[in-house]
C-alpha positions as CSV (number, residue, x, y, z in Angstrom):
1,M,-22.8,2.5,-42.0
2,Y,-19.8,0.2,-41.4
3,L,-18.3,-0.9,-38.1
4,V,-14.6,-1.6,-38.8
5,A,-12.5,-3.5,-36.4
6,T,-8.9,-2.2,-36.5
7,P,-5.6,-3.9,-35.6
8,I,-4.7,-4.6,-32.1
9,G,-1.0,-4.8,-32.9
10,N,0.0,-5.3,-36.5
11,L,-1.2,-3.6,-39.6
12,G,-1.3,-7.0,-41.2
13,D,-4.2,-7.9,-38.9
14,I,-6.6,-5.7,-40.9
15,T,-8.7,-7.6,-43.4
16,D,-8.8,-6.8,-47.1
17,R,-12.5,-6.0,-46.8
18,A,-11.8,-3.5,-44.1
19,R,-9.1,-1.8,-46.3
20,Q,-11.6,-1.5,-49.1
21,I,-14.4,-0.1,-46.9
22,L,-12.0,2.5,-45.5
23,T,-10.9,3.3,-49.1
24,D,-14.5,3.8,-50.3
25,A,-15.9,5.6,-47.2
26,D,-16.8,9.3,-47.6
27,V,-16.4,9.9,-43.8
28,I,-14.6,8.0,-41.1
29,A,-15.8,8.4,-37.6
30,C,-13.2,7.4,-35.0
31,E,-12.4,7.3,-31.3
32,D,-9.2,9.3,-31.7
33,T,-8.5,11.2,-35.0
34,R,-4.8,11.1,-34.4
35,S,-4.6,7.3,-34.1
36,T,-6.9,6.8,-37.1
37,A,-4.9,9.3,-39.2
38,K,-1.7,7.2,-38.5
39,L,-3.5,4.0,-39.7
40,L,-4.9,5.7,-42.8
41,T,-1.5,7.0,-43.7
42,L,0.0,3.5,-43.5
43,L,-2.9,2.4,-45.7
44,G,-2.2,5.2,-48.2
45,L,-5.3,7.1,-47.4
46,P,-4.1,10.3,-45.7
47,S,-6.7,12.7,-47.1
48,K,-9.9,11.0,-45.7
49,T,-12.4,13.1,-43.8
50,L,-12.2,12.2,-40.1
51,I,-14.9,13.0,-37.4
52,A,-14.2,12.3,-33.7
53,C,-16.8,10.1,-32.1
54,H,-15.9,9.1,-28.5
55,D,-17.4,8.8,-25.1
56,H,-17.6,12.5,-24.5
57,N,-19.3,13.6,-27.7
58,E,-20.9,10.5,-29.2
59,A,-24.5,11.7,-28.6
60,H,-23.9,14.9,-30.5
61,A,-21.6,13.4,-33.2
62,A,-24.1,10.6,-33.9
63,L,-26.7,13.1,-35.0
64,G,-24.3,14.7,-37.6
65,L,-23.2,11.3,-38.9
66,I,-26.8,10.1,-39.4
67,E,-27.5,13.3,-41.3
68,R,-24.6,12.7,-43.6
69,I,-25.7,9.1,-44.2
70,K,-29.2,10.4,-45.1
71,Q,-27.5,12.8,-47.6
72,G,-26.0,9.7,-49.3
73,H,-22.6,9.6,-47.7
74,S,-20.9,6.4,-46.7
75,V,-19.7,6.4,-43.1
76,A,-17.3,4.0,-41.4
77,L,-16.8,3.8,-37.7
78,V,-13.4,2.6,-36.4
79,S,-12.0,2.0,-32.9
80,D,-8.4,2.7,-31.8
81,A,-7.6,-1.0,-31.4
82,G,-10.1,-3.8,-31.4
83,A,-13.8,-3.8,-32.2
84,P,-16.3,-0.8,-32.0
85,L,-18.8,-1.0,-29.1
86,I,-16.7,-3.5,-27.2
87,S,-15.4,-1.2,-24.4
88,D,-15.1,1.3,-27.2
89,P,-17.5,4.0,-28.5
90,G,-20.3,3.2,-31.0
91,Y,-23.3,1.9,-29.1
92,G,-25.1,5.3,-29.2
93,L,-24.4,5.7,-32.9
94,V,-25.7,2.2,-33.8
95,D,-28.8,2.7,-31.6
96,L,-29.6,6.0,-33.3
97,A,-28.9,4.5,-36.7
98,R,-31.4,1.7,-36.0
99,A,-34.0,4.2,-34.9
100,H,-33.5,6.0,-38.3
101,D,-33.7,2.8,-40.3
102,V,-30.0,3.2,-41.4
103,R,-28.4,0.0,-42.5
104,V,-25.5,-1.0,-40.3
105,T,-23.0,-3.8,-41.0
106,T,-19.9,-5.0,-39.2
107,L,-16.5,-6.0,-40.5
108,P,-15.3,-8.5,-38.0
109,G,-11.6,-8.3,-37.2
110,P,-9.3,-8.5,-34.2
111,S,-11.0,-8.9,-30.8
112,A,-8.9,-9.0,-27.6
113,V,-11.9,-10.7,-25.8
114,I,-12.0,-13.7,-28.1
115,A,-8.2,-13.9,-28.6
116,A,-7.6,-13.9,-24.8
117,L,-10.2,-16.6,-24.3
118,Q,-8.6,-18.8,-26.9
119,L,-5.1,-18.4,-25.4
120,S,-6.2,-18.9,-21.8
121,G,-7.1,-22.5,-22.1
122,L,-10.1,-21.9,-19.8
123,P,-13.6,-23.1,-20.5
124,S,-14.9,-21.4,-23.7
125,D,-18.3,-22.9,-24.1
126,R,-19.9,-20.1,-22.0
127,F,-18.3,-16.8,-21.1
128,L,-19.2,-13.3,-20.0
129,F,-17.3,-10.2,-21.0
130,A,-17.6,-7.5,-18.3
131,G,-15.3,-4.8,-19.8
132,F,-13.3,-2.7,-17.3
133,L,-13.8,-3.1,-13.6
134,P,-14.3,0.0,-11.5
135,A,-11.0,1.7,-10.5
136,K,-11.8,1.9,-6.7
137,T,-11.6,-1.2,-4.6
138,T,-15.0,-0.9,-2.9
139,A,-16.8,-0.6,-6.2
140,R,-14.6,-3.2,-7.9
141,K,-15.4,-5.8,-5.2
142,Q,-19.1,-5.0,-5.4
143,T,-19.0,-5.7,-9.1
144,L,-17.1,-8.9,-8.6
145,R,-19.6,-10.0,-6.0
146,E,-22.4,-9.5,-8.5
147,L,-20.6,-11.7,-11.0
148,S,-19.3,-14.3,-8.5
149,A,-22.1,-16.8,-9.1
150,V,-22.2,-16.5,-12.9
151,P,-21.6,-20.1,-14.2
152,A,-19.3,-19.0,-17.0
153,T,-15.7,-17.9,-17.7
154,L,-15.3,-14.2,-16.9
155,I,-13.3,-11.8,-19.1
156,F,-12.2,-8.3,-18.1
157,F,-10.0,-5.6,-19.6
158,E,-7.5,-4.1,-17.1
159,S,-4.9,-1.3,-17.0
160,P,-1.3,-2.1,-16.0
161,N,-1.3,0.2,-13.0
162,R,-4.4,-1.5,-11.5
163,L,-3.6,-5.1,-12.4
164,A,-2.1,-6.2,-9.1
165,A,-4.9,-4.6,-7.0
166,S,-7.6,-6.1,-9.3
167,L,-6.1,-9.6,-9.1
168,A,-6.1,-9.4,-5.3
169,D,-9.7,-8.3,-5.2
170,M,-10.6,-11.1,-7.6
171,E,-9.0,-13.7,-5.4
172,A,-10.7,-12.2,-2.3
173,V,-14.2,-12.2,-3.8
174,L,-14.1,-15.1,-6.3
175,G,-11.8,-17.5,-4.5
176,N,-8.7,-19.1,-5.8
177,R,-10.0,-19.9,-9.3
178,N,-7.8,-20.7,-12.4
179,A,-7.2,-17.6,-14.4
180,A,-5.0,-16.1,-17.1
181,V,-3.4,-12.7,-17.7
182,V,-3.1,-12.1,-21.4
183,R,-1.0,-9.1,-22.5
184,E,0.0,-7.3,-25.7
185,L,-2.1,-9.5,-28.0
186,T,-0.7,-9.8,-31.6
187,K,2.3,-7.7,-30.7
188,I,6.0,-8.7,-30.4
189,Y,5.8,-8.9,-26.6
190,E,2.6,-11.0,-26.5
191,E,2.3,-12.9,-23.2
192,S,-0.2,-15.4,-21.8
193,V,0.3,-16.5,-18.1
194,R,-2.1,-19.2,-16.8
195,A,-2.1,-19.9,-13.1
196,S,-4.4,-19.8,-10.0
197,L,-5.5,-16.3,-8.9
198,S,-3.3,-16.6,-5.8
199,D,-0.2,-17.3,-7.9
200,L,-1.0,-14.5,-10.3
201,V,-1.4,-12.1,-7.3
202,R,2.1,-13.0,-6.1
203,R,3.6,-12.8,-9.6
204,Y,2.2,-9.3,-10.5
205,D,2.4,-7.8,-7.0
206,S,6.2,-7.5,-7.6
207,Q,6.3,-7.2,-11.4
208,T,5.8,-4.1,-13.5
209,V,3.8,-4.7,-16.6
210,K,2.9,-2.5,-19.6
211,G,0.5,-2.6,-22.5
212,E,-3.1,-3.7,-23.0
213,I,-4.2,-6.5,-20.6
214,V,-7.1,-9.0,-20.6
215,V,-7.8,-11.1,-17.5
216,V,-9.7,-14.3,-18.0
217,I,-11.1,-16.2,-14.9
218,G,-12.5,-19.7,-15.0
219,P,-16.1,-20.4,-13.8
220,P,-16.9,-21.3,-10.2
221,Q,-16.4,-25.0,-9.4
222,E,-19.5,-27.0,-8.9
223,Q,-19.4,-28.5,-5.5
224,A,-22.0,-30.0,-3.2
225,P,-22.9,-27.6,-0.4
226,P,-20.8,-28.4,2.7
227,S,-22.0,-29.4,6.1
228,G,-22.8,-26.8,8.7
229,D,-19.6,-27.3,10.6
230,S,-17.5,-27.2,7.4
231,L,-19.3,-24.0,6.3
232,D,-18.6,-22.4,9.7
233,E,-15.0,-23.3,9.5
234,R,-14.7,-21.7,6.0
235,I,-16.4,-18.5,7.1
236,S,-14.3,-18.3,10.3
237,A,-11.1,-18.8,8.3
238,A,-12.2,-16.0,5.8
239,L,-13.0,-13.6,8.7
240,A,-9.6,-14.5,10.3
241,Q,-7.9,-13.3,7.1
242,G,-9.2,-9.8,7.9
243,L,-12.1,-9.9,5.4
244,G,-15.3,-8.0,6.2
245,V,-18.5,-10.0,6.7
246,R,-19.7,-9.3,3.1
247,D,-16.4,-10.1,1.4
248,A,-16.0,-13.3,3.5
249,A,-19.5,-14.4,2.6
250,A,-18.9,-13.8,-1.1
251,L,-15.6,-15.7,-1.0
252,V,-17.1,-18.7,0.8
253,A,-20.2,-18.7,-1.4
254,A,-18.0,-18.7,-4.5
255,E,-15.8,-21.5,-3.2
256,T,-18.6,-23.8,-2.0
257,G,-21.6,-23.1,-4.2
258,H,-23.7,-22.3,-1.1
259,P,-26.3,-19.5,-1.6
260,R,-24.7,-16.2,-0.9
261,R,-27.6,-15.0,1.2
262,Q,-27.4,-18.0,3.5
263,V,-23.6,-17.7,3.9
264,Y,-23.9,-14.0,4.6
265,A,-26.5,-14.6,7.3
266,R,-24.2,-17.2,9.0
267,A,-21.2,-14.9,8.7
268,L,-23.1,-12.2,10.6
269,V,-23.7,-14.6,13.4
270,L,-20.1,-15.8,13.5
271,A,-18.7,-12.3,13.3
272,K,-20.6,-11.3,16.5
273,S,-19.6,-14.4,18.4
């Protein structure tokens, strides 16, 4: 079974090896048969057998695909844009293939995660890709709190209609870190905007954007824990902004490097005073 990365923007992004695998494959499993059919038509392969394999049917589709492979068929899995399994279907299929001793290989190609990291200019020696954040603010902030102390650059996918709200939550929970909004990679309107999170919040709060978006956020700054008075001042300032105790504690902990549990305990005291 072959995992084929398909173009993010331009057909020219697809590799010669990927073209050959798609030409030779007996069956092509895909996230959206309509999108893949368009790609195959451009490649001169309009008559290929396509089988839908997406989030809603992957468990069932995987069984049929494994059976086809056991019968000697060659199967290629493609995503709509980018790489299979990376915020796209395929994990269940690969897991089942491994369980049945089916050989799986990948054909590396365009990856929005790596491309955005390269363009951001943010530290690339250590990074964590966290996919899409939750759509609701409460769940989104909770996820950000869980990631706030990770000593690495953070990378997220985001939709245009949630970008402004997500950036605001990122600033509230992670602090005013350096970040980048990278949009429409490899397409004619490709854009990479690098700034602080506060500047990005202001920019995109009043700007309508379209297309596929990646947000890259620099790691927390390493700082010596502040004195007790300085810590109280920071917590009080965060509470004065209207943040709840938990969000204020997460913000101050991310900014100062102080243990979150210790900051939260102090914030509870100050909030009651």
